[in-house]
Backbone and ligand atoms as CSV (ligand in chain L), in Angstrom:
chain,resi,resn,atom,element,x,y,z
A,1,UNK,N,N,77.518,91.021,116.975
A,1,UNK,CA,C,78.471,89.943,116.687
A,1,UNK,C,C,79.364,90.274,115.487
A,2,UNK,N,N,78.712,90.673,114.371
A,2,UNK,CA,C,79.463,90.992,113.150
A,2,UNK,C,C,80.419,89.880,112.727
A,3,UNK,N,N,79.881,88.684,112.630
A,3,UNK,CA,C,80.693,87.576,112.136
A,3,UNK,C,C,80.809,87.662,110.625
A,4,UNK,N,N,82.051,87.732,110.147
A,4,UNK,CA,C,82.238,87.849,108.699
A,4,UNK,C,C,83.023,86.662,108.151
A,5,UNK,N,N,82.737,86.362,106.887
A,5,UNK,CA,C,83.569,85.423,106.129
A,5,UNK,C,C,84.219,86.225,105.021
A,6,UNK,N,N,85.519,86.096,104.874
A,6,UNK,CA,C,86.213,86.750,103.768
A,6,UNK,C,C,86.396,85.704,102.669
A,7,UNK,N,N,86.059,86.092,101.438
A,7,UNK,CA,C,86.271,85.232,100.270
A,7,UNK,C,C,87.449,85.810,99.483
A,8,UNK,N,N,88.445,84.991,99.172
A,8,UNK,CA,C,89.610,85.486,98.431
A,8,UNK,C,C,90.165,84.399,97.527
A,9,UNK,N,N,90.860,84.831,96.471
A,9,UNK,CA,C,91.463,83.872,95.529
A,9,UNK,C,C,92.970,84.072,95.380
A,10,UNK,N,N,93.525,85.132,96.001
A,10,UNK,CA,C,94.913,85.468,95.683
A,10,UNK,C,C,95.814,85.677,96.879
A,11,UNK,N,N,96.573,86.758,96.825
A,11,UNK,CA,C,97.593,86.996,97.845
A,11,UNK,C,C,96.989,87.356,99.211
A,12,UNK,N,N,95.834,88.003,99.190
A,12,UNK,CA,C,95.145,88.268,100.450
A,12,UNK,C,C,95.641,89.475,101.211
A,13,UNK,N,N,96.193,90.470,100.496
A,13,UNK,CA,C,96.640,91.653,101.239
A,13,UNK,C,C,95.445,92.403,101.836
A,14,UNK,N,N,94.303,92.343,101.181
A,14,UNK,CA,C,93.102,92.974,101.752
A,14,UNK,C,C,92.579,92.175,102.943
A,15,UNK,N,N,92.652,90.869,102.853
A,15,UNK,CA,C,92.304,90.012,103.994
A,15,UNK,C,C,93.149,90.431,105.203
A,16,UNK,N,N,94.452,90.607,104.966
A,16,UNK,CA,C,95.373,90.987,106.035
A,16,UNK,C,C,95.034,92.368,106.599
A,17,UNK,N,N,94.698,93.293,105.704
A,17,UNK,CA,C,94.370,94.659,106.160
A,17,UNK,C,C,93.118,94.645,107.041
A,18,UNK,N,N,92.147,93.822,106.669
A,18,UNK,CA,C,90.914,93.714,107.470
A,18,UNK,C,C,91.253,93.116,108.835
A,19,UNK,N,N,92.047,92.076,108.795
A,19,UNK,CA,C,92.464,91.409,110.035
A,19,UNK,C,C,93.233,92.375,110.955
A,20,UNK,N,N,94.169,93.126,110.386
A,20,UNK,CA,C,94.965,94.075,111.179
A,20,UNK,C,C,94.072,95.165,111.789
A,21,UNK,N,N,93.069,95.602,111.014
A,21,UNK,CA,C,92.153,96.628,111.532
A,21,UNK,C,C,91.337,96.072,112.702
A,22,UNK,N,N,90.984,94.803,112.633
A,22,UNK,CA,C,90.253,94.177,113.742
A,22,UNK,C,C,91.151,94.110,114.978
A,23,UNK,N,N,92.399,93.687,114.744
A,23,UNK,CA,C,93.340,93.553,115.868
A,23,UNK,C,C,93.580,94.893,116.560
A,24,UNK,N,N,93.648,95.963,115.766
A,24,UNK,CA,C,93.916,97.277,116.365
A,24,UNK,C,C,92.617,98.000,116.728
A,25,UNK,N,N,91.529,97.239,116.725
A,25,UNK,CA,C,90.219,97.735,117.179
A,25,UNK,C,C,89.683,98.903,116.360
A,26,UNK,N,N,90.106,98.972,115.105
A,26,UNK,CA,C,89.521,99.984,114.216
A,26,UNK,C,C,88.276,99.424,113.539
A,27,UNK,N,N,88.186,98.117,113.534
A,27,UNK,CA,C,87.036,97.447,112.914
A,27,UNK,C,C,86.482,96.427,113.902
A,28,UNK,N,N,85.199,96.630,114.230
A,28,UNK,CA,C,84.558,95.709,115.184
A,28,UNK,C,C,83.884,94.587,114.408
A,29,UNK,N,N,84.621,93.501,114.230
A,29,UNK,CA,C,84.107,92.349,113.488
A,29,UNK,C,C,84.975,91.144,113.841
A,30,UNK,N,N,84.476,89.963,113.495
A,30,UNK,CA,C,85.263,88.736,113.697
A,30,UNK,C,C,85.346,87.997,112.378
A,31,UNK,N,N,86.576,87.747,111.902
A,31,UNK,CA,C,86.699,86.893,110.711
A,31,UNK,C,C,86.601,85.453,111.192
A,32,UNK,N,N,85.448,84.854,110.943
A,32,UNK,CA,C,85.215,83.490,111.426
A,32,UNK,C,C,85.695,82.455,110.425
A,33,UNK,N,N,85.796,82.865,109.154
A,33,UNK,CA,C,86.086,81.886,108.101
A,33,UNK,C,C,86.683,82.576,106.883
A,34,UNK,N,N,87.666,81.895,106.283
A,34,UNK,CA,C,88.169,82.306,104.964
A,34,UNK,C,C,87.665,81.278,103.957
A,35,UNK,N,N,87.062,81.752,102.882
A,35,UNK,CA,C,86.630,80.875,101.797
A,35,UNK,C,C,87.529,81.150,100.602
A,36,UNK,N,N,88.119,80.093,100.039
A,36,UNK,CA,C,89.108,80.285,98.968
A,36,UNK,C,C,88.932,79.196,97.905
A,37,UNK,N,N,89.007,79.596,96.649
A,37,UNK,CA,C,88.830,78.646,95.539
A,37,UNK,C,C,90.165,78.257,94.893
A,38,UNK,N,N,91.273,78.718,95.488
A,38,UNK,CA,C,92.592,78.434,94.885
A,38,UNK,C,C,93.505,77.804,95.937
A,39,UNK,N,N,93.720,76.496,95.867
A,39,UNK,CA,C,94.500,75.800,96.885
A,39,UNK,C,C,95.929,76.327,97.055
A,40,UNK,N,N,96.471,77.024,96.037
A,40,UNK,CA,C,97.846,77.519,96.161
A,40,UNK,C,C,97.902,78.999,96.560
A,41,UNK,N,N,96.762,79.604,96.853
A,41,UNK,CA,C,96.740,81.050,97.128
A,41,UNK,C,C,97.471,81.379,98.433
A,42,UNK,N,N,98.218,82.473,98.405
A,42,UNK,CA,C,98.988,82.883,99.581
A,42,UNK,C,C,98.084,83.266,100.756
A,43,UNK,N,N,96.853,83.687,100.437
A,43,UNK,CA,C,95.918,84.056,101.508
A,43,UNK,C,C,95.710,82.906,102.493
A,44,UNK,N,N,95.860,81.682,102.040
A,44,UNK,CA,C,95.666,80.523,102.926
A,44,UNK,C,C,96.740,80.494,104.012
A,45,UNK,N,N,97.963,80.859,103.608
A,45,UNK,CA,C,99.041,80.904,104.599
A,45,UNK,C,C,98.774,82.014,105.635
A,46,UNK,N,N,98.291,83.132,105.144
A,46,UNK,CA,C,97.962,84.225,106.078
A,46,UNK,C,C,96.932,83.756,107.097
A,47,UNK,N,N,95.910,83.036,106.628
A,47,UNK,CA,C,94.853,82.562,107.535
A,47,UNK,C,C,95.418,81.543,108.527
A,48,UNK,N,N,96.286,80.666,108.036
A,48,UNK,CA,C,96.908,79.667,108.929
A,48,UNK,C,C,97.707,80.359,110.029
A,49,UNK,N,N,98.464,81.376,109.637
A,49,UNK,CA,C,99.274,82.110,110.624
A,49,UNK,C,C,98.428,82.723,111.729
A,50,UNK,N,N,97.190,83.012,111.404
A,50,UNK,CA,C,96.315,83.695,112.373
A,50,UNK,C,C,95.269,82.740,112.961
A,51,UNK,N,N,95.413,81.442,112.653
A,51,UNK,CA,C,94.458,80.438,113.155
A,51,UNK,C,C,93.009,80.721,112.758
A,52,UNK,N,N,92.830,81.197,111.553
A,52,UNK,CA,C,91.473,81.425,111.061
A,52,UNK,C,C,91.054,80.217,110.218
A,53,UNK,N,N,89.914,79.606,110.537
A,53,UNK,CA,C,89.474,78.438,109.772
A,53,UNK,C,C,89.292,78.764,108.297
A,54,UNK,N,N,89.556,77.788,107.458
A,54,UNK,CA,C,89.428,78.039,106.022
A,54,UNK,C,C,88.630,76.937,105.345
A,55,UNK,N,N,87.851,77.340,104.379
A,55,UNK,CA,C,87.158,76.375,103.524
A,55,UNK,C,C,87.709,76.565,102.115
A,56,UNK,N,N,88.448,75.558,101.654
A,56,UNK,CA,C,89.060,75.632,100.316
A,56,UNK,C,C,88.309,74.663,99.418
A,57,UNK,N,N,87.943,75.126,98.249
A,57,UNK,CA,C,87.222,74.226,97.346
A,57,UNK,C,C,87.788,74.323,95.932
A,58,UNK,N,N,87.611,73.230,95.166
A,58,UNK,CA,C,87.975,73.220,93.746
A,58,UNK,C,C,86.662,73.232,92.973
A,59,UNK,N,N,86.384,74.319,92.294
A,59,UNK,CA,C,85.102,74.424,91.577
A,59,UNK,C,C,84.893,73.237,90.635
A,60,UNK,N,N,86.008,72.764,90.068
A,60,UNK,CA,C,85.891,71.679,89.068
A,60,UNK,C,C,85.389,70.370,89.676
A,61,UNK,N,N,85.495,70.243,90.963
A,61,UNK,CA,C,85.038,69.003,91.609
A,61,UNK,C,C,83.540,68.997,91.880
A,62,UNK,N,N,82.885,70.090,91.544
A,62,UNK,CA,C,81.431,70.174,91.749
A,62,UNK,C,C,80.747,70.235,90.391
A,63,UNK,N,N,79.507,69.732,90.353
A,63,UNK,CA,C,78.783,69.676,89.078
A,63,UNK,C,C,78.412,71.073,88.587
A,64,UNK,N,N,78.236,72.015,89.510
A,64,UNK,CA,C,77.771,73.347,89.102
A,64,UNK,C,C,78.110,74.371,90.182
A,65,UNK,N,N,77.902,75.654,89.820
A,65,UNK,CA,C,78.083,76.728,90.811
A,65,UNK,C,C,77.126,76.523,91.978
A,66,UNK,N,N,75.899,76.081,91.658
A,66,UNK,CA,C,74.915,75.862,92.726
A,66,UNK,C,C,75.443,74.847,93.743
A,67,UNK,N,N,76.097,73.805,93.230
A,67,UNK,CA,C,76.611,72.748,94.129
A,67,UNK,C,C,77.709,73.284,95.045
A,68,UNK,N,N,78.674,74.005,94.480
A,68,UNK,CA,C,79.748,74.455,95.388
A,68,UNK,C,C,79.270,75.577,96.305
A,69,UNK,N,N,78.316,76.376,95.818
A,69,UNK,CA,C,77.802,77.424,96.711
A,69,UNK,C,C,76.964,76.816,97.841
A,70,UNK,N,N,76.324,75.692,97.584
A,70,UNK,CA,C,75.612,75.006,98.677
A,70,UNK,C,C,76.600,74.517,99.731
A,71,UNK,N,N,77.733,74.018,99.268
A,71,UNK,CA,C,78.768,73.555,100.209
A,71,UNK,C,C,79.296,74.743,101.024
A,72,UNK,N,N,79.497,75.885,100.346
A,72,UNK,CA,C,79.952,77.090,101.062
A,72,UNK,C,C,78.889,77.511,102.080
A,73,UNK,N,N,77.641,77.501,101.627
A,73,UNK,CA,C,76.537,77.954,102.484
A,73,UNK,C,C,76.462,77.150,103.785
A,74,UNK,N,N,76.676,75.854,103.687
A,74,UNK,CA,C,76.583,75.066,104.921
A,74,UNK,C,C,77.714,75.455,105.885
A,75,UNK,N,N,78.881,75.809,105.345
A,75,UNK,CA,C,79.972,76.317,106.199
A,75,UNK,C,C,79.598,77.668,106.824
A,76,UNK,N,N,79.010,78.531,106.006
A,76,UNK,CA,C,78.644,79.869,106.509
A,76,UNK,C,C,77.626,79.759,107.642
A,77,UNK,N,N,76.723,78.792,107.509
A,77,UNK,CA,C,75.726,78.594,108.576
A,77,UNK,C,C,76.395,78.058,109.830
A,78,UNK,N,N,77.304,77.112,109.623
A,78,UNK,CA,C,77.986,76.522,110.776
A,78,UNK,C,C,78.732,77.585,111.594
A,79,UNK,N,N,79.336,78.526,110.893
A,79,UNK,CA,C,80.102,79.577,111.590
A,79,UNK,C,C,79.258,80.815,111.916
A,80,UNK,N,N,77.962,80.711,111.686
A,80,UNK,CA,C,77.021,81.813,111.987
A,80,UNK,C,C,77.460,83.136,111.355
A,81,UNK,N,N,77.784,83.054,110.076
A,81,UNK,CA,C,78.267,84.223,109.339
A,81,UNK,C,C,77.110,85.161,109.005
A,82,UNK,N,N,77.373,86.461,109.199
A,82,UNK,CA,C,76.352,87.473,108.899
A,82,UNK,C,C,76.675,88.280,107.631
A,83,UNK,N,N,77.962,88.418,107.348
A,83,UNK,CA,C,78.383,89.225,106.197
A,83,UNK,C,C,79.412,88.448,105.373
A,84,UNK,N,N,79.301,88.563,104.063
A,84,UNK,CA,C,80.323,88.006,103.166
A,84,UNK,C,C,81.131,89.181,102.606
A,85,UNK,N,N,82.432,89.132,102.828
A,85,UNK,CA,C,83.315,90.205,102.376
A,85,UNK,C,C,84.235,89.648,101.281
A,86,UNK,N,N,84.020,90.106,100.061
A,86,UNK,CA,C,84.850,89.626,98.954
A,86,UNK,C,C,86.124,90.469,98.893
A,87,UNK,N,N,87.270,89.784,98.864
A,87,UNK,CA,C,88.556,90.492,98.846
A,87,UNK,C,C,89.455,89.805,97.814
A,88,UNK,N,N,89.222,90.162,96.545
A,88,UNK,CA,C,89.985,89.513,95.478
A,88,UNK,C,C,89.476,88.112,95.187
A,89,UNK,N,N,88.175,87.911,95.361
A,89,UNK,CA,C,87.546,86.611,95.032
A,89,UNK,C,C,87.113,86.697,93.574
A,90,UNK,N,N,87.714,85.880,92.728
A,90,UNK,CA,C,87.556,86.056,91.291
A,90,UNK,C,C,86.457,85.178,90.680
A,91,UNK,N,N,85.341,85.057,91.372
A,91,UNK,CA,C,84.192,84.311,90.835
A,91,UNK,C,C,82.929,85.122,91.044
A,92,UNK,N,N,82.006,84.967,90.096
A,92,UNK,CA,C,80.707,85.617,90.274
A,92,UNK,C,C,79.914,84.889,91.346
A,93,UNK,N,N,79.275,85.631,92.213
A,93,UNK,CA,C,78.416,85.032,93.242
A,93,UNK,C,C,77.072,84.668,92.593
A,94,UNK,N,N,76.610,83.459,92.860
A,94,UNK,CA,C,75.374,82.971,92.248
A,94,UNK,C,C,74.167,83.134,93.155
A,95,UNK,N,N,72.985,82.754,92.624
A,95,UNK,CA,C,71.722,82.949,93.344
A,95,UNK,C,C,71.667,82.264,94.710
A,96,UNK,N,N,72.357,81.140,94.876
A,96,UNK,CA,C,72.311,80.409,96.156
A,96,UNK,C,C,72.786,81.304,97.302
A,97,UNK,N,N,73.912,81.965,97.115
A,97,UNK,CA,C,74.449,82.834,98.181
A,97,UNK,C,C,73.750,84.193,98.193
A,98,UNK,N,N,73.406,84.695,97.005
A,98,UNK,CA,C,72.766,86.021,96.940
A,98,UNK,C,C,71.440,86.041,97.684
A,99,UNK,N,N,70.697,84.929,97.553
A,99,UNK,CA,C,69.375,84.866,98.183
A,99,UNK,C,C,69.509,84.867,99.710
A,100,UNK,N,N,70.409,84.047,100.192
A,100,UNK,CA,C,70.569,83.894,101.655
A,100,UNK,C,C,71.205,85.137,102.294
A,101,UNK,N,N,72.069,85.830,101.532
A,101,UNK,CA,C,72.812,86.972,102.090
A,101,UNK,C,C,72.448,88.279,101.380
A,102,UNK,N,N,71.181,88.455,101.133
A,102,UNK,CA,C,70.726,89.644,100.404
A,102,UNK,C,C,71.153,90.927,101.131
A,103,UNK,N,N,71.841,91.819,100.409
A,103,UNK,CA,C,72.286,93.080,101.014
A,103,UNK,C,C,73.433,92.933,101.997
A,104,UNK,N,N,73.991,91.735,102.078
A,104,UNK,CA,C,75.046,91.464,103.064
A,104,UNK,C,C,76.309,90.902,102.402
A,105,UNK,N,N,76.468,91.197,101.120
A,105,UNK,CA,C,77.691,90.788,100.420
A,105,UNK,C,C,78.343,92.052,99.849
A,106,UNK,N,N,79.622,92.236,100.164
A,106,UNK,CA,C,80.336,93.455,99.783
A,106,UNK,C,C,81.580,93.060,98.995
A,107,UNK,N,N,81.908,93.881,97.992
A,107,UNK,CA,C,83.090,93.598,97.164
A,107,UNK,C,C,83.964,94.845,97.053
A,108,UNK,N,N,85.252,94.611,96.814
A,108,UNK,CA,C,86.159,95.722,96.502
A,108,UNK,C,C,86.706,95.498,95.102
A,109,UNK,N,N,86.774,96.580,94.329
A,109,UNK,CA,C,87.202,96.451,92.934
A,109,UNK,C,C,88.182,97.581,92.597
A,110,UNK,N,N,89.266,97.260,91.873
A,110,UNK,CA,C,90.307,98.273,91.635
A,110,UNK,C,C,90.068,99.182,90.434
A,111,UNK,N,N,88.895,99.815,90.385
A,111,UNK,CA,C,88.636,100.866,89.391
A,111,UNK,C,C,87.491,101.716,89.919
A,112,UNK,N,N,87.208,102.813,89.206
A,112,UNK,CA,C,86.053,103.641,89.555
A,112,UNK,C,C,84.861,103.099,88.784
A,113,UNK,N,N,84.206,102.114,89.350
A,113,UNK,CA,C,83.053,101.518,88.656
A,113,UNK,C,C,82.014,102.609,88.385
A,114,UNK,N,N,81.290,102.583,87.275
A,114,UNK,CA,C,81.115,101.418,86.397
A,114,UNK,C,C,82.184,101.219,85.334
A,115,UNK,N,N,83.235,102.042,85.298
A,115,UNK,CA,C,84.262,101.791,84.277
A,115,UNK,C,C,85.203,100.668,84.724
A,116,UNK,N,N,85.678,99.939,83.753
A,116,UNK,CA,C,86.638,98.836,83.920
A,116,UNK,C,C,86.191,97.756,84.920
A,117,UNK,N,N,85.019,97.176,84.698
A,117,UNK,CA,C,84.614,96.038,85.528
A,117,UNK,C,C,85.374,94.782,85.113
A,118,UNK,N,N,85.221,93.712,85.863
A,118,UNK,CA,C,85.781,92.414,85.475
A,118,UNK,C,C,87.249,92.281,85.780
A,119,UNK,N,N,87.891,91.391,84.995
A,119,UNK,CA,C,89.292,91.065,85.285
A,119,UNK,C,C,90.250,92.173,84.845
A,120,UNK,N,N,91.397,92.223,85.507
A,120,UNK,CA,C,92.503,93.118,85.159
A,120,UNK,C,C,92.063,94.571,84.975
A,121,UNK,N,N,91.352,95.080,85.969
A,121,UNK,CA,C,90.868,96.462,85.907
A,121,UNK,C,C,92.029,97.453,85.829
A,122,UNK,N,N,93.150,97.119,86.469
A,122,UNK,CA,C,94.311,98.027,86.466
A,122,UNK,C,C,94.909,98.082,85.054
A,123,UNK,N,N,95.062,96.931,84.441
A,123,UNK,CA,C,95.544,96.855,83.052
A,123,UNK,C,C,94.591,97.572,82.099
A,124,UNK,N,N,93.307,97.411,82.327
A,124,UNK,CA,C,92.304,98.068,81.469
A,124,UNK,C,C,92.443,99.589,81.534
A,125,UNK,N,N,92.672,100.111,82.747
A,125,UNK,CA,C,92.792,101.573,82.918
A,125,UNK,C,C,94.038,102.098,82.196
A,126,UNK,N,N,95.147,101.353,82.308
A,126,UNK,CA,C,96.391,101.787,81.652
A,126,UNK,C,C,96.234,101.729,80.136
A,127,UNK,N,N,95.625,100.669,79.680
A,127,UNK,CA,C,95.380,100.475,78.241
A,127,UNK,C,C,94.531,101.623,77.668
A,128,UNK,N,N,93.545,102.056,78.470
A,128,UNK,CA,C,92.627,103.106,78.007
A,128,UNK,C,C,93.292,104.491,78.039
A,129,UNK,N,N,94.418,104.610,78.751
A,129,UNK,CA,C,95.139,105.883,78.800
A,129,UNK,C,C,94.455,106.950,79.639
A,130,UNK,N,N,93.641,106.552,80.606
A,130,UNK,CA,C,92.946,107.541,81.446
A,130,UNK,C,C,93.909,108.163,82.470
A,131,UNK,N,N,93.563,109.368,82.964
A,131,UNK,CA,C,94.461,110.065,83.887
A,131,UNK,C,C,94.196,109.732,85.346
A,132,UNK,N,N,93.029,109.143,85.586
A,132,UNK,CA,C,92.769,108.706,86.961
A,132,UNK,C,C,91.970,107.418,86.963
A,133,UNK,N,N,92.197,106.646,88.008
A,133,UNK,CA,C,91.382,105.461,88.241
A,133,UNK,C,C,91.052,105.464,89.730
A,134,UNK,N,N,90.924,104.303,90.340
A,134,UNK,CA,C,90.608,104.321,91.759
A,134,UNK,C,C,90.124,102.998,92.284
A,135,UNK,N,N,89.384,103.088,93.369
A,135,UNK,CA,C,88.899,101.907,94.085
A,135,UNK,C,C,87.411,102.100,94.350
A,136,UNK,N,N,86.654,101.029,94.189
A,136,UNK,CA,C,85.222,101.062,94.507
A,136,UNK,C,C,84.880,99.948,95.473
A,137,UNK,N,N,84.072,100.279,96.471
A,137,UNK,CA,C,83.500,99.260,97.357
A,137,UNK,C,C,81.998,99.288,97.115
A,138,UNK,N,N,81.435,98.114,96.861
A,138,UNK,CA,C,80.016,98.089,96.468
A,138,UNK,C,C,79.317,96.835,96.964
A,139,UNK,N,N,77.988,96.930,97.050
A,139,UNK,CA,C,77.188,95.745,97.339
A,139,UNK,C,C,77.193,94.854,96.104
A,140,UNK,N,N,77.092,93.556,96.355
A,140,UNK,CA,C,77.145,92.599,95.247
A,140,UNK,C,C,75.729,92.218,94.831
A,141,UNK,N,N,75.504,92.275,93.517
A,141,UNK,CA,C,74.260,91.732,92.968
A,141,UNK,C,C,74.633,90.669,91.947
A,142,UNK,N,N,73.688,90.285,91.088
A,142,UNK,CA,C,73.965,89.158,90.190
A,142,UNK,C,C,74.893,89.527,89.030
A,143,UNK,N,N,75.153,90.813,88.839
A,143,UNK,CA,C,75.999,91.235,87.716
A,143,UNK,C,C,77.487,91.169,88.042
A,144,UNK,N,N,78.279,91.514,87.036
A,144,UNK,CA,C,79.735,91.559,87.230
A,144,UNK,C,C,80.124,92.973,87.667
A,145,UNK,N,N,80.387,93.158,88.968
A,145,UNK,CA,C,80.794,94.457,89.513
A,145,UNK,C,C,79.756,95.553,89.253
A,146,UNK,N,N,78.477,95.220,89.431
A,146,UNK,CA,C,77.408,96.166,89.072
A,146,UNK,C,C,76.585,96.685,90.248
A,147,UNK,N,N,76.739,96.158,91.444
A,147,UNK,CA,C,75.849,96.525,92.555
A,147,UNK,C,C,76.048,97.954,93.039
A,148,UNK,N,N,75.120,98.437,93.888
A,148,UNK,CA,C,75.185,99.816,94.391
A,148,UNK,C,C,76.518,100.155,95.074
A,149,UNK,N,N,77.045,101.338,94.736
A,149,UNK,CA,C,78.343,101.774,95.268
A,149,UNK,C,C,78.197,102.249,96.719
A,150,UNK,N,N,79.135,101.834,97.560
A,150,UNK,CA,C,79.160,102.259,98.968
A,150,UNK,C,C,80.216,103.352,99.152
A,151,UNK,N,N,81.380,103.170,98.542
A,151,UNK,CA,C,82.467,104.154,98.677
A,151,UNK,C,C,83.383,104.072,97.460
A,152,UNK,N,N,83.951,105.219,97.114
A,152,UNK,CA,C,84.932,105.249,96.020
A,152,UNK,C,C,86.051,106.217,96.387
A,153,UNK,N,N,87.251,105.909,95.922
A,153,UNK,CA,C,88.350,106.860,96.086
A,153,UNK,C,C,89.206,106.865,94.818
A,154,UNK,N,N,89.579,108.071,94.420
A,154,UNK,CA,C,90.341,108.223,93.172
A,154,UNK,C,C,91.833,108.073,93.391
A,155,UNK,N,N,92.528,107.671,92.331
A,155,UNK,CA,C,93.988,107.693,92.330
A,155,UNK,C,C,94.444,108.286,90.983
A,156,UNK,N,N,95.488,109.123,91.065
A,156,UNK,CA,C,96.042,109.744,89.864
A,156,UNK,C,C,96.918,108.746,89.115
A,157,UNK,N,N,96.816,108.704,87.802
A,157,UNK,CA,C,97.727,107.852,87.020
A,157,UNK,C,C,98.781,108.752,86.388
A,158,UNK,N,N,100.045,108.555,86.759
A,158,UNK,CA,C,101.132,109.405,86.259
A,158,UNK,C,C,101.514,108.987,84.839
A,159,UNK,N,N,102.156,109.898,84.086
A,159,UNK,CA,C,102.510,109.583,82.688
A,159,UNK,C,C,103.392,108.335,82.553
A,160,UNK,N,N,104.287,108.125,83.522
A,160,UNK,CA,C,105.199,106.961,83.423
A,160,UNK,C,C,104.717,105.773,84.259
A,161,UNK,N,N,103.443,105.754,84.560
A,161,UNK,CA,C,102.888,104.711,85.440
A,161,UNK,C,C,103.019,103.321,84.805
A,162,UNK,N,N,103.374,102.342,85.641
A,162,UNK,CA,C,103.379,100.945,85.175
A,162,UNK,C,C,102.279,100.207,85.933
A,163,UNK,N,N,102.037,98.988,85.472
A,163,UNK,CA,C,101.011,98.194,86.142
A,163,UNK,C,C,101.405,97.960,87.606
A,164,UNK,N,N,102.693,97.681,87.805
A,164,UNK,CA,C,103.166,97.400,89.167
A,164,UNK,C,C,103.016,98.626,90.065
A,165,UNK,N,N,103.384,99.814,89.533
A,165,UNK,CA,C,103.322,101.011,90.383
A,165,UNK,C,C,101.868,101.399,90.679
A,166,UNK,N,N,101.000,101.223,89.691
A,166,UNK,CA,C,99.589,101.557,89.911
A,166,UNK,C,C,98.950,100.576,90.897
A,167,UNK,N,N,99.373,99.334,90.802
A,167,UNK,CA,C,98.841,98.330,91.723
A,167,UNK,C,C,99.212,98.670,93.180
A,168,UNK,N,N,100.437,99.136,93.369
A,168,UNK,CA,C,100.867,99.521,94.721
A,168,UNK,C,C,99.996,100.667,95.253
A,169,UNK,N,N,99.782,101.672,94.398
A,169,UNK,CA,C,98.959,102.813,94.826
A,169,UNK,C,C,97.536,102.371,95.169
A,170,UNK,N,N,96.998,101.495,94.319
A,170,UNK,CA,C,95.608,101.026,94.526
A,170,UNK,C,C,95.518,100.202,95.801
A,171,UNK,N,N,96.508,99.348,96.017
A,171,UNK,CA,C,96.485,98.536,97.236
A,171,UNK,C,C,96.548,99.424,98.486
A,172,UNK,N,N,97.373,100.464,98.426
A,172,UNK,CA,C,97.475,101.364,99.594
A,172,UNK,C,C,96.111,101.956,99.940
A,173,UNK,N,N,95.395,102.369,98.905
A,173,UNK,CA,C,94.049,102.926,99.130
A,173,UNK,C,C,93.120,101.841,99.666
A,174,UNK,N,N,93.160,100.678,99.034
A,174,UNK,CA,C,92.253,99.594,99.438
A,174,UNK,C,C,92.425,99.224,100.908
A,175,UNK,N,N,93.692,99.140,101.331
A,175,UNK,CA,C,93.961,98.665,102.693
A,175,UNK,C,C,93.465,99.640,103.758
A,176,UNK,N,N,93.314,100.894,103.372
A,176,UNK,CA,C,92.762,101.881,104.300
A,176,UNK,C,C,91.238,101.968,104.139
A,177,UNK,N,N,90.799,102.024,102.883
A,177,UNK,CA,C,89.372,102.288,102.615
A,177,UNK,C,C,88.466,101.104,102.976
A,178,UNK,N,N,88.954,99.875,102.769
A,178,UNK,CA,C,88.057,98.734,102.992
A,178,UNK,C,C,87.706,98.576,104.478
A,179,UNK,N,N,88.696,98.519,105.374
A,179,UNK,CA,C,88.331,98.392,106.790
A,179,UNK,C,C,87.473,99.556,107.288
A,180,UNK,N,N,87.803,100.792,106.865
A,180,UNK,CA,C,87.044,101.961,107.345
A,180,UNK,C,C,85.597,101.906,106.850
A,181,UNK,N,N,85.420,101.506,105.600
A,181,UNK,CA,C,84.063,101.431,105.033
A,181,UNK,C,C,83.274,100.308,105.701
A,182,UNK,N,N,83.939,99.205,105.961
A,182,UNK,CA,C,83.257,98.081,106.622
A,182,UNK,C,C,82.844,98.471,108.035
A,183,UNK,N,N,83.688,99.204,108.721
A,183,UNK,CA,C,83.347,99.632,110.079
A,183,UNK,C,C,82.053,100.463,110.049
A,184,UNK,N,N,81.968,101.427,109.133
A,184,UNK,CA,C,80.740,102.237,109.017
A,184,UNK,C,C,79.544,101.379,108.709
A,185,UNK,N,N,79.719,100.498,107.747
A,185,UNK,CA,C,78.603,99.674,107.262
A,185,UNK,C,C,78.114,98.707,108.340
A,186,UNK,N,N,79.025,98.031,108.976
A,186,UNK,CA,C,78.641,97.006,109.947
A,186,UNK,C,C,78.014,97.619,111.199
A,187,UNK,N,N,78.484,98.779,111.581
A,187,UNK,CA,C,77.891,99.400,112.768
A,187,UNK,C,C,76.500,99.937,112.457
A,188,UNK,N,N,76.322,100.364,111.217
A,188,UNK,CA,C,75.030,100.911,110.809
A,188,UNK,C,C,73.978,99.824,110.631
A,189,UNK,N,N,74.442,98.690,110.116
A,189,UNK,CA,C,73.468,97.700,109.638
A,189,UNK,C,C,73.350,96.463,110.511
A,190,UNK,N,N,74.170,96.336,111.543
A,190,UNK,CA,C,74.140,95.069,112.268
A,190,UNK,C,C,73.008,95.048,113.290
L,1,GAR,C1,C,92.439,93.729,94.895
L,1,GAR,O1,O,93.120,94.771,94.255
L,1,GAR,C2,C,90.959,93.766,94.590
L,1,GAR,O2,O,90.479,95.062,94.388
L,1,GAR,C3,C,90.888,92.968,93.316
L,1,GAR,O3,O,91.784,91.910,93.519
L,1,GAR,C4,C,92.871,92.377,94.318
L,1,GAR,C5,C,93.160,91.351,95.388
L,1,GAR,O4,O,94.343,91.660,96.058
L,1,GAR,N1,N,89.558,92.505,93.048
L,1,GAR,C6,C,89.031,92.400,91.829
L,1,GAR,O5,O,89.643,92.654,90.813
L,1,GAR,C7,C,87.588,91.944,91.816
L,1,GAR,N2,N,87.026,92.080,90.516
L,1,GAR,P1,P,94.730,90.936,97.417
L,1,GAR,O6,O,94.600,89.421,97.173
L,1,GAR,O7,O,96.128,91.330,97.705
L,1,GAR,O8,O,93.767,91.403,98.470
């Protein structure tokens, strides 16, 4: 079945890349649900265009992370979700979801982890003056970008690199690497 839920908070270009890979049969999976914590995120429009159901929540309307993750969990059960795919979801996953989806939550991060975890990894790499950065796909654990690495790919940082130009390069890698890595993982583990 490979029913997946994509979690996103932003523009959703990775959501789109996963969807396009499914459409062109490069990835055998079904996006059954989009989970989003930002009501104004562009990813919601992408999901609407493709008739993918969405669960949008405002964290502030819940007493705790446990409360909103319970609400998410009931949606995931309803849609018979097997894998959680984080694609620019800017919240730490808590014990409620980690317990139920042990080994079945995957994240993509725009650096060569373990360096530059957390927010603005691209800005962090430029600030540090390193000559290369990259993309990491990893299993999610309770830490911030700390789980076991599944795949990594490097990108060269040029002397005149800007945040915008590096972001474009990183996105290009992500849009290819994420669907391909998910295809390997889901076929192996489903
Ligand atoms: C991606 O570059 C992803 O690696 C990053 O957010 C971006 C989302 O872009 N994720 C993180 O920084 C997670 N710590 P998108 O909304 O266009 O897919």
